[in-house]
C-alpha positions in Angstrom: -23.7 151.2 93.6 -27.0 150.9 95.4 -27.5 154.0 97.6 -30.0 154.7 100.4 -30.6 158.4 101.1 -32.3 158.8 104.5 -34.0 162.1 105.1 -36.1 163.7 107.8 -36.8 167.2 106.6 -34.0 168.8 108.7 -31.4 171.1 107.2 -28.8 168.4 107.7 -30.8 165.9 105.6 -31.0 168.5 102.8 -27.2 168.8 103.0 -27.2 165.0 102.5 -29.3 165.4 99.4 -26.8 168.0 98.0 -24.0 165.7 98.9 -25.1 163.2 96.3 -23.7 165.6 93.6 -20.2 164.4 94.5 -21.1 160.7 94.3 -21.3 158.5 91.2 -24.5 157.8 89.4 -26.4 155.2 91.5 -27.4 151.8 90.2 -30.4 152.3 92.4 -31.2 155.3 94.6 -33.8 154.8 97.4 -35.0 158.0 99.0 -36.2 156.9 102.4 -38.0 158.7 105.2 -39.2 157.0 108.4 -42.3 158.2 110.2 -42.0 157.5 113.9 -45.6 157.7 115.2 -45.8 158.8 118.8 -47.7 156.7 121.2 -50.7 158.5 122.4 -52.2 157.9 125.8 -55.1 160.0 126.9 -57.1 158.0 129.5 -59.3 160.9 130.5 -60.8 161.2 127.0 -61.6 157.6 126.5 -60.2 154.8 124.3 -62.2 155.6 121.2 -61.3 159.2 121.1 -57.6 158.4 121.7 -57.8 155.9 118.8 -59.4 158.5 116.5 -56.7 161.0 117.4 -53.9 158.5 116.8 -55.4 157.8 113.3 -55.5 161.5 112.5 -51.9 162.0 113.7 -50.6 159.0 111.6 -52.5 160.3 108.6 -51.0 163.8 108.9 -47.5 162.5 109.4 -47.8 160.2 106.4 -48.9 163.1 104.3 -46.1 165.2 105.4 -43.7 162.4 104.8 -44.9 162.0 101.2 -44.5 165.7 100.7 -41.0 165.5 102.0 -40.1 162.7 99.6 -41.4 164.7 96.7 -39.4 167.8 97.7 -36.2 165.7 98.1 -36.7 164.0 94.7 -37.1 167.5 93.1 -33.8 168.6 94.6 -31.7 165.6 93.5 -28.6 166.3 91.3 -28.8 165.6 87.6 -28.6 162.0 86.5 -28.8 160.4 90.0 -29.7 157.0 88.6 -33.0 155.1 88.9 -34.9 156.6 91.9 -37.5 155.1 94.1 -39.1 156.6 97.2 -39.9 154.7 100.4 -42.0 155.9 103.4 -41.9 153.5 106.3 -43.2 153.5 109.9 -41.0 152.6 112.8 -37.8 153.6 114.7 -35.6 155.5 112.2 -32.2 153.9 112.8 -33.7 150.3 112.8 -35.6 150.9 109.6 -32.6 152.4 107.8 -30.3 149.5 108.8 -33.0 146.9 108.0 -33.7 148.6 104.6 -30.0 148.6 103.7 -29.7 144.9 104.6 -32.8 143.8 102.6 -31.9 145.9 99.6 -28.2 144.9 99.7 -27.3 148.6 99.7 -23.6 149.6 99.2 -24.0 153.0 100.8 -26.2 154.9 103.2 -26.2 158.7 103.0 -27.7 160.7 105.9 -27.4 164.0 107.8 -25.6 164.0 111.1 -28.5 165.1 113.2 -31.8 167.1 113.1 -35.4 167.2 114.0 -37.4 167.4 110.8 -40.8 169.0 110.1 -42.6 165.7 110.4 -41.2 165.5 114.0 -39.2 162.4 113.5 -36.6 161.4 116.1 -33.6 161.4 113.8 -31.2 163.0 116.3 -27.4 162.4 116.5 -28.1 159.0 118.0 -29.6 157.8 114.7 -26.5 158.5 112.7 -24.4 157.0 115.6 -26.5 153.8 115.6 -26.4 153.6 111.8 -22.7 154.0 111.5 -22.2 151.4 114.2 -24.6 148.7 113.0 -25.1 149.3 109.2 -24.3 146.4 107.0 -22.7 148.7 104.4 -20.6 151.9 104.1 -22.2 155.0 105.6 -21.7 158.7 104.5 -22.6 161.1 107.3 -23.0 164.6 105.8 -22.4 167.5 108.2 -21.6 170.5 106.0 -22.0 171.4 102.3 -20.6 168.6 100.2 -21.5 169.7 96.7 -17.9 169.0 95.6 -15.5 166.3 96.7 -12.1 167.5 95.7 -9.9 166.8 98.7 -10.2 163.6 100.7 -8.4 162.8 103.9 -8.0 159.0 104.6 -6.6 157.9 108.0 -5.2 154.4 108.0 -4.5 152.1 110.9 -3.2 148.9 109.3 -2.8 147.0 106.0 -6.4 145.7 106.1 -7.5 149.3 106.2 -5.5 150.1 103.1 -6.8 147.1 101.2 -10.4 147.9 102.1 -10.0 151.6 101.0 -8.5 150.5 97.7 -11.4 148.1 97.1 -13.9 150.8 97.8 -12.2 153.3 95.4 -12.2 150.6 92.8 -16.0 150.8 92.7 -15.5 154.4 91.5 -17.8 155.9 94.2 -17.2 159.6 93.3 -18.2 161.5 90.2 -14.7 162.9 89.6 -11.2 161.9 90.7 -9.9 164.0 93.6 -6.8 164.7 95.6 -6.3 162.1 98.3 -4.1 162.6 101.4 -3.4 159.3 103.3 -2.2 159.5 106.9 -0.9 156.8 109.2 -0.9 157.7 112.8 1.4 155.5 114.9 -0.4 155.3 118.2 2.5 156.4 120.4 2.8 159.5 122.5 5.8 160.9 124.4 6.4 159.6 126.9 4.9 156.1 126.4 3.9 153.5 129.0 5.5 152.9 131.5 5.6 156.5 132.5 8.9 158.1 131.7 9.9 155.8 128.9 10.9 157.8 125.8 10.9 156.3 122.3 14.5 156.0 121.0 15.1 158.3 118.1 16.3 155.4 115.8 13.2 153.4 116.5 11.0 156.5 116.1 12.6 157.1 112.7 12.2 153.5 111.7 8.4 153.3 112.5 7.8 156.7 110.7 9.6 155.3 107.6 7.5 152.2 107.8 4.4 154.3 107.9 5.5 156.5 105.0 6.2 153.4 102.9 2.8 152.0 103.8 0.9 155.1 102.9 2.9 155.5 99.6 2.0 151.9 98.6 -1.7 152.7 99.1 -1.3 156.1 97.3 0.3 154.4 94.3 -2.8 152.1 93.9 -5.1 155.1 94.2 -3.1 157.0 91.6 -3.5 154.0 89.2 -7.3 154.6 89.6 -6.9 158.2 88.4 -6.6 160.1 91.7 -3.9 162.4 92.9 -2.6 160.8 96.1 0.2 161.2 98.6 0.7 160.0 102.2 2.6 160.7 105.4 3.0 159.2 108.9 3.1 160.8 112.3 3.3 159.7 115.9 0.5 160.5 118.4 -3.0 159.7 119.5 -5.0 158.8 116.4 -8.2 160.7 117.1 -6.4 163.9 118.1 -4.0 163.6 115.2 -6.8 163.2 112.7 -8.7 166.1 114.2 -5.6 168.3 113.9 -5.1 167.4 110.2 -8.8 168.2 109.5 -8.4 171.6 111.0 -5.2 172.3 109.1 -6.0 170.7 105.7 -9.8 171.4 105.6 -10.7 168.4 103.5 -14.1 168.1 101.8 -14.5 164.6 103.1 -12.9 162.1 105.5 -12.9 158.4 104.5 -12.2 155.8 107.1 -12.6 152.1 107.5 -14.9 150.9 110.2 -16.0 147.5 111.5 -19.2 145.8 112.7 -18.5 144.8 116.3 -20.4 144.3 119.5 -20.0 145.0 123.2 -16.6 146.2 124.6 -14.8 145.4 121.3 -17.0 147.9 119.4 -16.6 150.5 122.2 -12.8 150.4 122.2 -11.9 149.5 118.6 -14.6 151.8 117.1 -13.7 154.7 119.3 -11.4 156.5 116.8 -14.0 156.7 114.0 -16.7 157.6 116.5 -14.5 160.3 118.0 -13.7 161.7 114.6 -17.4 161.8 113.7 -18.3 163.6 116.9 -15.4 166.0 117.2 -14.9 167.3 113.6 -17.2 169.4 111.4 -16.1 167.5 108.3 -18.4 165.0 106.6 -17.2 161.4 107.0 -17.6 158.3 104.9 -17.2 155.1 106.9 -16.1 152.1 104.7 -17.0 148.6 105.5 
């Protein structure tokens, strides 16, 4: 697995570094930091002085970026795989996505937000843009992730199940864990039109279908060495997932996500985006 670790010097990015300890040894690990040079405009001091100041600022930020890369490499877990460092100039989200595409990365790892010591603009919008547009899977680390023992996997359909199994077949984690699969049937009581109640027989049937579906996926994950079980519930997906996270306190959420554009991305990606923004758990989005 080719992994890109994107760091900015914030505490969240150091948590991302620690999170590598739960992942498999990389085929190639690229430690990337992006220096976003501010545009300087000081018309009162003259063009040449402004240019000299810009050069000094860029030099200082590059030096701090190099020191950050060295610090991060010194903190990597044992046996991370072949490591290379990369310092690039530009807008962080765009550079991360571009680097992943050119390097045919399988996974991007980054913190959820933060303003680092080199004053890069890696705010929450960066992780949001990366998870939306990245060409590969993305791990967004929020809290300590030194061990990945319990994984919660929400599923929406058969395609999700197949994609999750394919991802687990790559053996992305250092050790097998306990996996809980959940299928949230997107119905609430009452359903549209207002006042219509789901008949009990139909409710029972769709729950049984969901339980069979999750058990089929669980069986495949058990064949890969993981402990796995599943269940199904009725309700709003994002709320149901958030409730399970609070109750079960998993180390990691794994969800399938899709590359989309426009309104399709806004509506169809809203569940994974909601989970990212409204839970404290780290989340791995599988493409």
